[in-house]
N, C-alpha and C positions, 0 to 999 in steps of 0.2 A: 317372180321376176324382179330383178334389181336393175334400175337404170344406173349406168355407170356415172352419170353426171352427179349423183349423190355422193360419190366417192372422191370428188375433186378436192373439197376443202370443207372443214366442219362448219365454218360460218356461211359458206356458200350453200351447203346442204340445208341449213336451217331456214334459209330464205327461198328455197327451190320447191316448186310444185309442178309435177309433171302429170299430164293426163295420159293414162295408159289405154285409152280407147284408140281405135284405128284413126290415124291422122292427128292424134292429140299432140300438142306441143308442150314445151316447158316454159315456165314463167318464174322470174326472180322478183321478189317483193318490192325492190326499189329500182331506180333508173340504172342503166348499164354502167354509167360512170362511177357508181358506188362500189363496183367490184373490180377496181383497177388491178388488184393483185391477181385476179383470175386471168385477165388479159395479158398482164406482164409475164406470167409464168409460162406462156407459150402453149396453152392447151390447144391441140389441133387434131384434125382427122387426117389420116394418111389414105389418100385415094389412089388406087392403082387400077389401070384399065386392063381388061382381059387380054392376055397375049403380050403384054408390055413388061419390060423390066424397069421402066421409069415410073415414078409416082409424083403426085403433087400433095403438098400440105395445105389444108384448108383451116386457117385459124378459127377457133370457136367464135371469136369476135366478129368474123365475117357473117355469121348467122344470127347475130344478136341485134335487136332493134328496140329502142325506147318506144313504147306504145301505151298511152294512158297512164303515165307515171310508173310503169313497171318495165322490166327488161324481158322481152319475149325472145326466146331462143328457138329459132325455126329448125328444129330437129323433130321429125314426126315419128311416132311410135308405129312400128310394124311388127306384128306378132306372127312368127312362123307357124305356130300351132293353129291359129285361126285362119290365116290368110295365105297359107301356102308359100309360094316362091317369092312373094313381094319382099320379104325380108332379106332375100339374096341380092337385091338390087339397090341402087341409090339413084335418086333424081336430084340433079343440081338445078335449081330454078333461077329466076332472074335476080333474086337477092344476092346470090353467090357471084353473079356476073357483073355486078355493079362496081 
């Protein structure tokens, strides 16, 4: 399995570590402000609700937080092979709503 976050940018990939266990998140080696090019390039998730023709864009930066001098990206790993239908869904928590 390849996490698409590793494909974003070569320098970004070198600093990225993702936990591929259920509920695992990704962490960048430095504070989020170090990766200004990542946020400036507009990386986002396109979220479309079932039955709707509209969608919303969620910037990757909305899911990134400085924590203990590293940039933690709150995207959790869900593996369809192990956990069935969980990977067919998305849960937007309070970090997104702030």
